[in-house]
mmCIF file of the N, C-alpha and C atoms, coordinates in Angstrom:
data_MODEL
# 
_entry.id   MODEL 
# 
loop_
_atom_site.group_PDB 
_atom_site.id 
_atom_site.type_symbol 
_atom_site.label_atom_id 
_atom_site.label_alt_id 
_atom_site.label_comp_id 
_atom_site.label_asym_id 
_atom_site.label_entity_id 
_atom_site.label_seq_id 
_atom_site.pdbx_PDB_ins_code 
_atom_site.Cartn_x 
_atom_site.Cartn_y 
_atom_site.Cartn_z 
_atom_site.occupancy 
_atom_site.B_iso_or_equiv 
_atom_site.pdbx_formal_charge 
_atom_site.auth_seq_id 
_atom_site.auth_comp_id 
_atom_site.auth_asym_id 
_atom_site.auth_atom_id 
_atom_site.pdbx_PDB_model_num 
ATOM 1   N N  . MET A 1 1  ? 0.841   -1.191 0.000  1.00 0.00 ? 1  MET A N  1 
ATOM 2   C CA . MET A 1 1  ? 0.000   0.000  0.000  1.00 0.00 ? 1  MET A CA 1 
ATOM 3   C C  . MET A 1 1  ? 0.875   1.239  0.000  1.00 0.00 ? 1  MET A C  1 
ATOM 4   N N  . SER A 1 2  ? 0.361   2.262  -0.626 1.00 0.00 ? 2  SER A N  1 
ATOM 5   C CA . SER A 1 2  ? 1.035   3.557  -0.673 1.00 0.00 ? 2  SER A CA 1 
ATOM 6   C C  . SER A 1 2  ? 0.228   4.569  0.135  1.00 0.00 ? 2  SER A C  1 
ATOM 7   N N  . THR A 1 3  ? 0.864   5.657  0.477  1.00 0.00 ? 3  THR A N  1 
ATOM 8   C CA . THR A 1 3  ? 0.181   6.737  1.176  1.00 0.00 ? 3  THR A CA 1 
ATOM 9   C C  . THR A 1 3  ? -0.052  7.882  0.197  1.00 0.00 ? 3  THR A C  1 
ATOM 10  N N  . TYR A 1 4  ? -1.262  8.418  0.242  1.00 0.00 ? 4  TYR A N  1 
ATOM 11  C CA . TYR A 1 4  ? -1.644  9.526  -0.627 1.00 0.00 ? 4  TYR A CA 1 
ATOM 12  C C  . TYR A 1 4  ? -2.120  10.700 0.216  1.00 0.00 ? 4  TYR A C  1 
ATOM 13  N N  . VAL A 1 5  ? -1.877  11.904 -0.277 1.00 0.00 ? 5  VAL A N  1 
ATOM 14  C CA . VAL A 1 5  ? -2.397  13.118 0.339  1.00 0.00 ? 5  VAL A CA 1 
ATOM 15  C C  . VAL A 1 5  ? -3.592  13.547 -0.504 1.00 0.00 ? 5  VAL A C  1 
ATOM 16  N N  . VAL A 1 6  ? -4.741  13.637 0.144  1.00 0.00 ? 6  VAL A N  1 
ATOM 17  C CA . VAL A 1 6  ? -5.979  13.985 -0.540 1.00 0.00 ? 6  VAL A CA 1 
ATOM 18  C C  . VAL A 1 6  ? -6.467  15.321 0.004  1.00 0.00 ? 6  VAL A C  1 
ATOM 19  N N  . ARG A 1 7  ? -6.662  16.273 -0.908 1.00 0.00 ? 7  ARG A N  1 
ATOM 20  C CA . ARG A 1 7  ? -7.113  17.612 -0.519 1.00 0.00 ? 7  ARG A CA 1 
ATOM 21  C C  . ARG A 1 7  ? -8.477  17.895 -1.139 1.00 0.00 ? 7  ARG A C  1 
ATOM 22  N N  . PHE A 1 8  ? -9.382  18.416 -0.326 1.00 0.00 ? 8  PHE A N  1 
ATOM 23  C CA . PHE A 1 8  ? -10.711 18.803 -0.766 1.00 0.00 ? 8  PHE A CA 1 
ATOM 24  C C  . PHE A 1 8  ? -10.714 20.314 -0.982 1.00 0.00 ? 8  PHE A C  1 
ATOM 25  N N  . MET A 1 9  ? -10.936 20.730 -2.222 1.00 0.00 ? 9  MET A N  1 
ATOM 26  C CA . MET A 1 9  ? -10.800 22.129 -2.600 1.00 0.00 ? 9  MET A CA 1 
ATOM 27  C C  . MET A 1 9  ? -12.144 22.746 -2.965 1.00 0.00 ? 9  MET A C  1 
ATOM 28  N N  . LYS A 1 10 ? -12.275 24.049 -2.683 1.00 0.00 ? 10 LYS A N  1 
ATOM 29  C CA . LYS A 1 10 ? -13.508 24.775 -3.010 1.00 0.00 ? 10 LYS A CA 1 
ATOM 30  C C  . LYS A 1 10 ? -13.146 26.159 -3.528 1.00 0.00 ? 10 LYS A C  1 
ATOM 31  N N  . ASP A 1 11 ? -13.868 26.605 -4.545 1.00 0.00 ? 11 ASP A N  1 
ATOM 32  C CA . ASP A 1 11 ? -13.725 27.972 -5.046 1.00 0.00 ? 11 ASP A CA 1 
ATOM 33  C C  . ASP A 1 11 ? -14.666 28.866 -4.253 1.00 0.00 ? 11 ASP A C  1 
ATOM 34  N N  . VAL A 1 12 ? -14.146 29.966 -3.724 1.00 0.00 ? 12 VAL A N  1 
ATOM 35  C CA . VAL A 1 12 ? -14.950 30.933 -2.975 1.00 0.00 ? 12 VAL A CA 1 
ATOM 36  C C  . VAL A 1 12 ? -14.612 32.325 -3.467 1.00 0.00 ? 12 VAL A C  1 
ATOM 37  N N  . LEU A 1 13 ? -15.504 33.271 -3.168 1.00 0.00 ? 13 LEU A N  1 
ATOM 38  C CA . LEU A 1 13 ? -15.224 34.659 -3.502 1.00 0.00 ? 13 LEU A CA 1 
ATOM 39  C C  . LEU A 1 13 ? -14.418 35.272 -2.369 1.00 0.00 ? 13 LEU A C  1 
ATOM 40  N N  . GLY A 1 14 ? -13.289 35.842 -2.734 1.00 0.00 ? 14 GLY A N  1 
ATOM 41  C CA . GLY A 1 14 ? -12.413 36.469 -1.754 1.00 0.00 ? 14 GLY A CA 1 
ATOM 42  C C  . GLY A 1 14 ? -12.619 37.969 -1.742 1.00 0.00 ? 14 GLY A C  1 
ATOM 43  N N  . GLU A 1 15 ? -11.565 38.659 -1.352 1.00 0.00 ? 15 GLU A N  1 
ATOM 44  C CA . GLU A 1 15 ? -11.608 40.108 -1.306 1.00 0.00 ? 15 GLU A CA 1 
ATOM 45  C C  . GLU A 1 15 ? -11.950 40.693 -2.660 1.00 0.00 ? 15 GLU A C  1 
ATOM 46  N N  . TYR A 1 16 ? -12.753 41.748 -2.643 1.00 0.00 ? 16 TYR A N  1 
ATOM 47  C CA . TYR A 1 16 ? -13.102 42.484 -3.860 1.00 0.00 ? 16 TYR A CA 1 
ATOM 48  C C  . TYR A 1 16 ? -13.800 41.606 -4.894 1.00 0.00 ? 16 TYR A C  1 
ATOM 49  N N  . GLY A 1 17 ? -14.443 40.535 -4.455 1.00 0.00 ? 17 GLY A N  1 
ATOM 50  C CA . GLY A 1 17 ? -15.200 39.685 -5.348 1.00 0.00 ? 17 GLY A CA 1 
ATOM 51  C C  . GLY A 1 17 ? -14.373 38.791 -6.237 1.00 0.00 ? 17 GLY A C  1 
ATOM 52  N N  . ARG A 1 18 ? -13.112 38.645 -5.936 1.00 0.00 ? 18 ARG A N  1 
ATOM 53  C CA . ARG A 1 18 ? -12.241 37.774 -6.727 1.00 0.00 ? 18 ARG A CA 1 
ATOM 54  C C  . ARG A 1 18 ? -12.355 36.334 -6.249 1.00 0.00 ? 18 ARG A C  1 
ATOM 55  N N  . GLN A 1 19 ? -12.357 35.427 -7.206 1.00 0.00 ? 19 GLN A N  1 
ATOM 56  C CA . GLN A 1 19 ? -12.448 34.007 -6.885 1.00 0.00 ? 19 GLN A CA 1 
ATOM 57  C C  . GLN A 1 19 ? -11.097 33.502 -6.395 1.00 0.00 ? 19 GLN A C  1 
ATOM 58  N N  . CYS A 1 20 ? -11.123 32.700 -5.330 1.00 0.00 ? 20 CYS A N  1 
ATOM 59  C CA . CYS A 1 20 ? -9.893  32.078 -4.850 1.00 0.00 ? 20 CYS A CA 1 
ATOM 60  C C  . CYS A 1 20 ? -10.199 30.632 -4.457 1.00 0.00 ? 20 CYS A C  1 
ATOM 61  N N  . GLU A 1 21 ? -9.159  29.832 -4.408 1.00 0.00 ? 21 GLU A N  1 
ATOM 62  C CA . GLU A 1 21 ? -9.281  28.416 -4.090 1.00 0.00 ? 21 GLU A CA 1 
ATOM 63  C C  . GLU A 1 21 ? -8.916  28.208 -2.621 1.00 0.00 ? 21 GLU A C  1 
ATOM 64  N N  . VAL A 1 22 ? -9.778  27.499 -1.896 1.00 0.00 ? 22 VAL A N  1 
ATOM 65  C CA . VAL A 1 22 ? -9.575  27.257 -0.471 1.00 0.00 ? 22 VAL A CA 1 
ATOM 66  C C  . VAL A 1 22 ? -9.587  25.753 -0.222 1.00 0.00 ? 22 VAL A C  1 
ATOM 67  N N  . CYS A 1 23 ? -8.637  25.298 0.597  1.00 0.00 ? 23 CYS A N  1 
ATOM 68  C CA . CYS A 1 23 ? -8.592  23.890 0.972  1.00 0.00 ? 23 CYS A CA 1 
ATOM 69  C C  . CYS A 1 23 ? -9.543  23.688 2.152  1.00 0.00 ? 23 CYS A C  1 
ATOM 70  N N  . GLN A 1 24 ? -10.525 22.814 1.975  1.00 0.00 ? 24 GLN A N  1 
ATOM 71  C CA . GLN A 1 24 ? -11.516 22.531 3.000  1.00 0.00 ? 24 GLN A CA 1 
ATOM 72  C C  . GLN A 1 24 ? -11.077 21.409 3.942  1.00 0.00 ? 24 GLN A C  1 
ATOM 73  N N  . GLY A 1 25 ? -10.054 20.660 3.535  1.00 0.00 ? 25 GLY A N  1 
ATOM 74  C CA . GLY A 1 25 ? -9.554  19.584 4.376  1.00 0.00 ? 25 GLY A CA 1 
ATOM 75  C C  . GLY A 1 25 ? -8.487  18.785 3.661  1.00 0.00 ? 25 GLY A C  1 
ATOM 76  N N  . THR A 1 26 ? -7.558  18.249 4.435  1.00 0.00 ? 26 THR A N  1 
ATOM 77  C CA . THR A 1 26 ? -6.468  17.426 3.906  1.00 0.00 ? 26 THR A CA 1 
ATOM 78  C C  . THR A 1 26 ? -6.411  16.140 4.715  1.00 0.00 ? 26 THR A C  1 
ATOM 79  N N  . LEU A 1 27 ? -6.302  15.019 4.007  1.00 0.00 ? 27 LEU A N  1 
ATOM 80  C CA . LEU A 1 27 ? -6.214  13.714 4.657  1.00 0.00 ? 27 LEU A CA 1 
ATOM 81  C C  . LEU A 1 27 ? -5.040  12.929 4.084  1.00 0.00 ? 27 LEU A C  1 
ATOM 82  N N  . GLU A 1 28 ? -4.382  12.148 4.928  1.00 0.00 ? 28 GLU A N  1 
ATOM 83  C CA . GLU A 1 28 ? -3.392  11.173 4.471  1.00 0.00 ? 28 GLU A CA 1 
ATOM 84  C C  . GLU A 1 28 ? -4.074  9.817  4.487  1.00 0.00 ? 28 GLU A C  1 
ATOM 85  N N  . ILE A 1 29 ? -4.082  9.160  3.337  1.00 0.00 ? 29 ILE A N  1 
ATOM 86  C CA . ILE A 1 29 ? -4.820  7.910  3.168  1.00 0.00 ? 29 ILE A CA 1 
ATOM 87  C C  . ILE A 1 29 ? -3.889  6.819  2.645  1.00 0.00 ? 29 ILE A C  1 
ATOM 88  N N  . ASP A 1 30 ? -3.920  5.656  3.267  1.00 0.00 ? 30 ASP A N  1 
ATOM 89  C CA . ASP A 1 30 ? -3.197  4.486  2.770  1.00 0.00 ? 30 ASP A CA 1 
ATOM 90  C C  . ASP A 1 30 ? -4.125  3.720  1.837  1.00 0.00 ? 30 ASP A C  1 
ATOM 91  N N  . ALA A 1 31 ? -3.656  3.476  0.605  1.00 0.00 ? 31 ALA A N  1 
ATOM 92  C CA . ALA A 1 31 ? -4.487  2.778  -0.378 1.00 0.00 ? 31 ALA A CA 1 
ATOM 93  C C  . ALA A 1 31 ? -3.604  2.145  -1.441 1.00 0.00 ? 31 ALA A C  1 
ATOM 94  N N  . ALA A 1 32 ? -4.202  1.229  -2.206 1.00 0.00 ? 32 ALA A N  1 
ATOM 95  C CA . ALA A 1 32 ? -3.478  0.536  -3.266 1.00 0.00 ? 32 ALA A CA 1 
ATOM 96  C C  . ALA A 1 32 ? -3.210  1.450  -4.456 1.00 0.00 ? 32 ALA A C  1 
ATOM 97  N N  . ASP A 1 33 ? -4.145  2.398  -4.727 1.00 0.00 ? 33 ASP A N  1 
ATOM 98  C CA . ASP A 1 33 ? -3.960  3.313  -5.859 1.00 0.00 ? 33 ASP A CA 1 
ATOM 99  C C  . ASP A 1 33 ? -4.739  4.609  -5.596 1.00 0.00 ? 33 ASP A C  1 
ATOM 100 N N  . GLU A 1 34 ? -4.633  5.554  -6.532 1.00 0.00 ? 34 GLU A N  1 
ATOM 101 C CA . GLU A 1 34 ? -5.274  6.855  -6.350 1.00 0.00 ? 34 GLU A CA 1 
ATOM 102 C C  . GLU A 1 34 ? -6.802  6.755  -6.289 1.00 0.00 ? 34 GLU A C  1 
ATOM 103 N N  . ASP A 1 35 ? -7.377  5.850  -7.070 1.00 0.00 ? 35 ASP A N  1 
ATOM 104 C CA . ASP A 1 35 ? -8.838  5.701  -7.053 1.00 0.00 ? 35 ASP A CA 1 
ATOM 105 C C  . ASP A 1 35 ? -9.334  5.231  -5.688 1.00 0.00 ? 35 ASP A C  1 
ATOM 106 N N  . GLU A 1 36 ? -8.643  4.257  -5.128 1.00 0.00 ? 36 GLU A N  1 
ATOM 107 C CA . GLU A 1 36 ? -9.022  3.767  -3.802 1.00 0.00 ? 36 GLU A CA 1 
ATOM 108 C C  . GLU A 1 36 ? -8.808  4.852  -2.753 1.00 0.00 ? 36 GLU A C  1 
ATOM 109 N N  . ALA A 1 37 ? -7.717  5.599  -2.874 1.00 0.00 ? 37 ALA A N  1 
ATOM 110 C CA . ALA A 1 37 ? -7.438  6.694  -1.935 1.00 0.00 ? 37 ALA A CA 1 
ATOM 111 C C  . ALA A 1 37 ? -8.552  7.742  -1.991 1.00 0.00 ? 37 ALA A C  1 
ATOM 112 N N  . THR A 1 38 ? -9.006  8.045  -3.191 1.00 0.00 ? 38 THR A N  1 
ATOM 113 C CA . THR A 1 38 ? -10.084 9.018  -3.362 1.00 0.00 ? 38 THR A CA 1 
ATOM 114 C C  . THR A 1 38 ? -11.358 8.554  -2.678 1.00 0.00 ? 38 THR A C  1 
ATOM 115 N N  . GLU A 1 39 ? -11.736 7.310  -2.901 1.00 0.00 ? 39 GLU A N  1 
ATOM 116 C CA . GLU A 1 39 ? -12.969 6.791  -2.302 1.00 0.00 ? 39 GLU A CA 1 
ATOM 117 C C  . GLU A 1 39 ? -12.878 6.717  -0.781 1.00 0.00 ? 39 GLU A C  1 
ATOM 118 N N  . ARG A 1 40 ? -11.735 6.292  -0.265 1.00 0.00 ? 40 ARG A N  1 
ATOM 119 C CA . ARG A 1 40 ? -11.561 6.243  1.199  1.00 0.00 ? 40 ARG A CA 1 
ATOM 120 C C  . ARG A 1 40 ? -11.592 7.638  1.800  1.00 0.00 ? 40 ARG A C  1 
ATOM 121 N N  . ALA A 1 41 ? -10.961 8.588  1.107  1.00 0.00 ? 41 ALA A N  1 
ATOM 122 C CA . ALA A 1 41 ? -10.934 9.967  1.599  1.00 0.00 ? 41 ALA A CA 1 
ATOM 123 C C  . ALA A 1 41 ? -12.330 10.574 1.601  1.00 0.00 ? 41 ALA A C  1 
ATOM 124 N N  . LYS A 1 42 ? -13.108 10.321 0.552  1.00 0.00 ? 42 LYS A N  1 
ATOM 125 C CA . LYS A 1 42 ? -14.483 10.821 0.509  1.00 0.00 ? 42 LYS A CA 1 
ATOM 126 C C  . LYS A 1 42 ? -15.270 10.323 1.716  1.00 0.00 ? 42 LYS A C  1 
ATOM 127 N N  . ALA A 1 43 ? -15.166 9.041  2.002  1.00 0.00 ? 43 ALA A N  1 
ATOM 128 C CA . ALA A 1 43 ? -15.904 8.457  3.129  1.00 0.00 ? 43 ALA A CA 1 
ATOM 129 C C  . ALA A 1 43 ? -15.461 9.076  4.455  1.00 0.00 ? 43 ALA A C  1 
ATOM 130 N N  . LYS A 1 44 ? -14.155 9.224  4.651  1.00 0.00 ? 44 LYS A N  1 
ATOM 131 C CA . LYS A 1 44 ? -13.635 9.793  5.903  1.00 0.00 ? 44 LYS A CA 1 
ATOM 132 C C  . LYS A 1 44 ? -14.022 11.263 6.037  1.00 0.00 ? 44 LYS A C  1 
ATOM 133 N N  . PHE A 1 45 ? -13.909 12.020 4.943  1.00 0.00 ? 45 PHE A N  1 
ATOM 134 C CA . PHE A 1 45 ? -14.270 13.439 4.960  1.00 0.00 ? 45 PHE A CA 1 
ATOM 135 C C  . PHE A 1 45 ? -15.743 13.603 5.350  1.00 0.00 ? 45 PHE A C  1 
ATOM 136 N N  . CYS A 1 46 ? -16.615 12.799 4.763  1.00 0.00 ? 46 CYS A N  1 
ATOM 137 C CA . CYS A 1 46 ? -18.042 12.866 5.083  1.00 0.00 ? 46 CYS A CA 1 
ATOM 138 C C  . CYS A 1 46 ? -18.299 12.522 6.549  1.00 0.00 ? 46 CYS A C  1 
ATOM 139 N N  . LYS A 1 47 ? -17.629 11.490 7.028  1.00 0.00 ? 47 LYS A N  1 
ATOM 140 C CA . LYS A 1 47 ? -17.802 11.091 8.432  1.00 0.00 ? 47 LYS A CA 1 
ATOM 141 C C  . LYS A 1 47 ? -17.290 12.185 9.373  1.00 0.00 ? 47 LYS A C  1 
ATOM 142 N N  . ASP A 1 48 ? -16.087 12.702 9.106  1.00 0.00 ? 48 ASP A N  1 
ATOM 143 C CA . ASP A 1 48 ? -15.491 13.737 9.961  1.00 0.00 ? 48 ASP A CA 1 
ATOM 144 C C  . ASP A 1 48 ? -16.311 15.024 9.978  1.00 0.00 ? 48 ASP A C  1 
ATOM 145 N N  . GLN A 1 49 ? -16.897 15.378 8.821  1.00 0.00 ? 49 GLN A N  1 
ATOM 146 C CA . GLN A 1 49 ? -17.643 16.629 8.698  1.00 0.00 ? 49 GLN A CA 1 
ATOM 147 C C  . GLN A 1 49 ? -19.149 16.444 8.914  1.00 0.00 ? 49 GLN A C  1 
ATOM 148 N N  . ALA A 1 50 ? -19.578 15.204 9.169  1.00 0.00 ? 50 ALA A N  1 
ATOM 149 C CA . ALA A 1 50 ? -21.004 14.878 9.337  1.00 0.00 ? 50 ALA A CA 1 
ATOM 150 C C  . ALA A 1 50 ? -21.810 15.337 8.121  1.00 0.00 ? 50 ALA A C  1 
ATOM 151 N N  . LEU A 1 51 ? -21.334 14.931 6.938  1.00 0.00 ? 51 LEU A N  1 
ATOM 152 C CA . LEU A 1 51 ? -21.972 15.314 5.678  1.00 0.00 ? 51 LEU A CA 1 
ATOM 153 C C  . LEU A 1 51 ? -22.537 14.087 4.970  1.00 0.00 ? 51 LEU A C  1 
ATOM 154 N N  . PRO A 1 52 ? -23.638 14.247 4.252  1.00 0.00 ? 52 PRO A N  1 
ATOM 155 C CA . PRO A 1 52 ? -24.131 13.129 3.450  1.00 0.00 ? 52 PRO A CA 1 
ATOM 156 C C  . PRO A 1 52 ? -23.326 12.954 2.159  1.00 0.00 ? 52 PRO A C  1 
ATOM 157 N N  . HIS A 1 53 ? -22.672 14.039 1.681  1.00 0.00 ? 53 HIS A N  1 
ATOM 158 C CA . HIS A 1 53 ? -21.875 13.965 0.457  1.00 0.00 ? 53 HIS A CA 1 
ATOM 159 C C  . HIS A 1 53 ? -20.763 15.008 0.524  1.00 0.00 ? 53 HIS A C  1 
ATOM 160 N N  . TRP A 1 54 ? -19.560 14.620 0.122  1.00 0.00 ? 54 TRP A N  1 
ATOM 161 C CA . TRP A 1 54 ? -18.385 15.489 0.205  1.00 0.00 ? 54 TRP A CA 1 
ATOM 162 C C  . TRP A 1 54 ? -18.544 16.784 -0.586 1.00 0.00 ? 54 TRP A C  1 
ATOM 163 N N  . SER A 1 55 ? -19.317 16.753 -1.681 1.00 0.00 ? 55 SER A N  1 
ATOM 164 C CA . SER A 1 55 ? -19.418 17.923 -2.557 1.00 0.00 ? 55 SER A CA 1 
ATOM 165 C C  . SER A 1 55 ? -20.202 19.082 -1.923 1.00 0.00 ? 55 SER A C  1 
ATOM 166 N N  . LEU A 1 56 ? -20.782 18.870 -0.756 1.00 0.00 ? 56 LEU A N  1 
ATOM 167 C CA . LEU A 1 56 ? -21.439 19.969 -0.054 1.00 0.00 ? 56 LEU A CA 1 
ATOM 168 C C  . LEU A 1 56 ? -20.423 20.962 0.497  1.00 0.00 ? 56 LEU A C  1 
ATOM 169 N N  . HIS A 1 57 ? -19.177 20.526 0.709  1.00 0.00 ? 57 HIS A N  1 
ATOM 170 C CA . HIS A 1 57 ? -18.130 21.411 1.231  1.00 0.00 ? 57 HIS A CA 1 
ATOM 171 C C  . HIS A 1 57 ? -16.969 21.603 0.286  1.00 0.00 ? 57 HIS A C  1 
ATOM 172 N N  . ALA A 1 58 ? -16.953 20.905 -0.845 1.00 0.00 ? 58 ALA A N  1 
ATOM 173 C CA . ALA A 1 58 ? -15.818 21.005 -1.770 1.00 0.00 ? 58 ALA A CA 1 
ATOM 174 C C  . ALA A 1 58 ? -16.297 20.877 -3.213 1.00 0.00 ? 58 ALA A C  1 
ATOM 175 N N  . ASP A 1 59 ? -15.527 21.487 -4.115 1.00 0.00 ? 59 ASP A N  1 
ATOM 176 C CA . ASP A 1 59 ? -15.843 21.419 -5.543 1.00 0.00 ? 59 ASP A CA 1 
ATOM 177 C C  . ASP A 1 59 ? -15.068 20.316 -6.243 1.00 0.00 ? 59 ASP A C  1 
ATOM 178 N N  . ARG A 1 60 ? -13.901 20.009 -5.727 1.00 0.00 ? 60 ARG A N  1 
ATOM 179 C CA . ARG A 1 60 ? -13.039 19.019 -6.382 1.00 0.00 ? 60 ARG A CA 1 
ATOM 180 C C  . ARG A 1 60 ? -12.079 18.415 -5.368 1.00 0.00 ? 60 ARG A C  1 
ATOM 181 N N  . ILE A 1 61 ? -11.443 17.334 -5.801 1.00 0.00 ? 61 ILE A N  1 
ATOM 182 C CA . ILE A 1 61 ? -10.499 16.608 -4.955 1.00 0.00 ? 61 ILE A CA 1 
ATOM 183 C C  . ILE A 1 61 ? -9.172  16.500 -5.685 1.00 0.00 ? 61 ILE A C  1 
ATOM 184 N N  . HIS A 1 62 ? -8.088  16.825 -4.986 1.00 0.00 ? 62 HIS A N  1 
ATOM 185 C CA . HIS A 1 62 ? -6.736  16.649 -5.515 1.00 0.00 ? 62 HIS A CA 1 
ATOM 186 C C  . HIS A 1 62 ? -6.091  15.473 -4.778 1.00 0.00 ? 62 HIS A C  1 
ATOM 187 N N  . VAL A 1 63 ? -5.542  14.538 -5.514 1.00 0.00 ? 63 VAL A N  1 
ATOM 188 C CA . VAL A 1 63 ? -4.873  13.377 -4.922 1.00 0.00 ? 63 VAL A CA 1 
ATOM 189 C C  . VAL A 1 63 ? -3.446  13.329 -5.446 1.00 0.00 ? 63 VAL A C  1 
ATOM 190 N N  . ARG A 1 64 ? -2.483  13.151 -4.536 1.00 0.00 ? 64 ARG A N  1 
ATOM 191 C CA . ARG A 1 64 ? -1.094  12.989 -4.964 1.00 0.00 ? 64 ARG A CA 1 
ATOM 192 C C  . ARG A 1 64 ? -0.399  12.035 -3.996 1.00 0.00 ? 64 ARG A C  1 
ATOM 193 N N  . PRO A 1 65 ? 0.610   11.325 -4.499 1.00 0.00 ? 65 PRO A N  1 
ATOM 194 C CA . PRO A 1 65 ? 1.371   10.449 -3.606 1.00 0.00 ? 65 PRO A CA 1 
ATOM 195 C C  . PRO A 1 65 ? 2.071   11.278 -2.527 1.00 0.00 ? 65 PRO A C  1 
ATOM 196 N N  . ALA A 1 66 ? 2.123   10.754 -1.319 1.00 0.00 ? 66 ALA A N  1 
ATOM 197 C CA . ALA A 1 66 ? 2.828   11.433 -0.242 1.00 0.00 ? 66 ALA A CA 1 
ATOM 198 C C  . ALA A 1 66 ? 4.321   11.321 -0.486 1.00 0.00 ? 66 ALA A C  1 
ATOM 199 N N  . ASP A 1 67 ? 5.030   12.405 -0.247 1.00 0.00 ? 67 ASP A N  1 
ATOM 200 C CA . ASP A 1 67 ? 6.484   12.416 -0.405 1.00 0.00 ? 67 ASP A CA 1 
ATOM 201 C C  . ASP A 1 67 ? 7.121   12.316 0.971  1.00 0.00 ? 67 ASP A C  1 
ATOM 202 N N  . PHE A 1 68 ? 7.610   11.145 1.277  1.00 0.00 ? 68 PHE A N  1 
ATOM 203 C CA . PHE A 1 68 ? 8.291   10.934 2.544  1.00 0.00 ? 68 PHE A CA 1 
ATOM 204 C C  . PHE A 1 68 ? 9.780   10.778 2.274  1.00 0.00 ? 68 PHE A C  1 
ATOM 205 N N  . PRO A 1 69 ? 10.627  11.537 2.962  1.00 0.00 ? 69 PRO A N  1 
ATOM 206 C CA . PRO A 1 69 ? 12.068  11.357 2.749  1.00 0.00 ? 69 PRO A CA 1 
ATOM 207 C C  . PRO A 1 69 ? 12.522  9.975  3.199  1.00 0.00 ? 69 PRO A C  1 
ATOM 208 N N  . SER A 1 70 ? 13.456  9.412  2.457  1.00 0.00 ? 70 SER A N  1 
ATOM 209 C CA . SER A 1 70 ? 13.948  8.077  2.819  1.00 0.00 ? 70 SER A CA 1 
ATOM 210 C C  . SER A 1 70 ? 15.212  8.169  3.642  1.00 0.00 ? 70 SER A C  1 
# 
């Protein structure tokens, strides 16, 4: 299994009505691949935030392998 960093991102209006990207949450997930990491992260995010669906707090999900120094 590999470790992935999963970030839940949302576009919001910032100062002066400009759109900016905000991270709604970051999780480290152990999974066999990025697809599994995404699904596990969605479930954990919903449970942690008491949400029926992750998209209520985020517009998109970014998944990348965790970089751990050896």
